[in-house]
Structure formats: structure tokens, C-alpha cells
C-alpha positions in Angstrom: 4.7 -85.9 -70.4 8.1 -84.7 -71.5 11.1 -86.5 -70.1 14.9 -86.4 -70.6 17.7 -89.0 -70.8 20.9 -87.0 -71.1 23.5 -88.5 -73.4 26.1 -85.7 -73.7 26.0 -82.3 -72.2 28.5 -79.5 -72.7 28.9 -76.0 -71.4 29.3 -72.9 -73.6 29.2 -69.2 -73.1 26.1 -67.4 -74.3 26.7 -65.0 -77.2 23.4 -63.3 -76.6 20.7 -63.2 -73.9 19.3 -66.7 -73.8 17.3 -66.2 -70.5 14.1 -67.0 -72.3 15.4 -69.7 -74.6 15.4 -72.8 -72.4 14.6 -75.9 -74.5 15.2 -74.1 -77.8 17.8 -75.1 -80.4 21.1 -73.4 -80.3 24.1 -73.1 -82.7 27.7 -71.9 -82.3 28.5 -68.4 -83.6 31.8 -67.3 -85.2 33.2 -66.5 -81.7 32.5 -70.0 -80.4 29.5 -68.9 -78.3 26.0 -70.3 -78.3 23.1 -68.3 -79.9 19.6 -69.3 -80.8 19.5 -71.3 -84.1 17.3 -70.0 -86.9 15.3 -71.4 -89.7 17.0 -74.3 -91.5 20.3 -73.8 -89.6 22.5 -76.5 -88.2 21.8 -76.6 -84.4 24.4 -78.2 -82.1 21.7 -79.1 -79.5 19.0 -78.0 -77.1 19.7 -75.4 -74.4 19.0 -76.8 -71.0 19.0 -73.6 -68.9 18.6 -69.9 -69.1 22.0 -68.1 -69.4 22.2 -64.4 -69.9 24.7 -62.9 -72.4 28.2 -63.8 -71.4 27.2 -66.4 -68.9 27.7 -70.2 -69.2 24.8 -72.4 -70.4 24.4 -76.1 -70.7 23.5 -77.7 -74.1 22.4 -81.3 -74.6 24.3 -82.4 -77.7 23.1 -86.0 -77.8 20.4 -87.9 -76.0 16.7 -87.4 -75.3 15.9 -83.8 -74.4 12.9 -81.7 -73.8 12.3 -79.2 -76.6 9.8 -76.5 -77.6 7.7 -77.3 -80.6 6.9 -74.6 -83.1 4.0 -76.3 -84.9 1.9 -79.4 -84.6 4.2 -82.4 -84.4 3.5 -86.2 -84.6 5.6 -88.7 -82.8 8.2 -90.1 -85.2 8.4 -86.8 -87.3 11.9 -85.7 -88.3 12.4 -82.2 -87.0 14.2 -79.0 -88.1 14.5 -75.6 -86.5 12.2 -72.7 -87.3 13.1 -69.0 -87.1 12.4 -68.9 -83.4 14.7 -71.8 -82.5 11.7 -74.1 -82.0 11.4 -77.5 -83.6 9.0 -78.2 -86.5 8.4 -81.1 -88.9 11.1 -81.4 -91.4 10.5 -79.9 -94.9 13.7 -78.6 -96.4 16.2 -77.6 -93.6 18.5 -79.8 -91.6 17.1 -82.6 -89.5 18.2 -82.1 -85.8 15.9 -84.4 -83.9 13.1 -87.0 -84.0 9.9 -86.3 -82.2 9.1 -88.8 -79.4 5.7 -87.3 -78.5 2.8 -85.7 -80.3 2.3 -82.0 -79.5 1.4 -78.5 -80.6 3.2 -75.2 -81.0 4.8 -73.7 -77.9 4.5 -77.0 -75.9 7.5 -78.8 -74.4 8.0 -82.4 -75.5 10.7 -85.1 -75.7 12.9 -85.4 -78.8 15.8 -87.6 -79.7 18.7 -85.5 -80.8 20.5 -86.6 -84.0 
């Protein structure tokens, strides 16, 4: 069962509609707003809520967060972001987290943010 241990949370304005992006990886755009991270991109953390465009959202920058997997994951796997902002086993992108639970695509599980 997924759990969280918040370490560091920060608030940012959403630069796009993130109302269906809770527990996905986000990055900072050129305007300083959060947007969904894409494949291989450097995510700043995991979105904790569901802000609409222009509204403030909460991002866990450090700690143990719930996150949506985008593939089969084994506890202990290093994780990177896929094109949908979901976390998948590392292959060639940027490691953003370590899996704390086994899981499958589209399931929510605990990860330790790096």
C-alpha cells in the first residue's frame, strides 16, 4: 500500500492544466511554472494535488511520495520519467527516484525522491 513521508514540499503555479496529473512528475518551464515532465527530462518532484492552469499546486521535492508507475517496476529500481510524466525503470534518462514497492503500469506506489 502506497504511503508518504513528506520531506520538502513547495508551491508553484501550474503552467498548464494539471487537474489529472496528481502523483505525476513535474518540471519547471521557462516561466517558472510547473508542467508535466516528459521522457528523460529532469523532474523537480511529484505533484501532490490537481491544480488547473494558473492555480497553485504542491510539489514534493524531497522525501517519500506516492507516484504513478508507467511500467512494471520492482522495489529498488532506479526510476526515470516517461512521456506521460509517469515513473519507469531507468534506462537512459535522468534518475529521479528509487522504487520502494513493486507495481505495474498506472498503479500508485511509494518512491523515494532523489
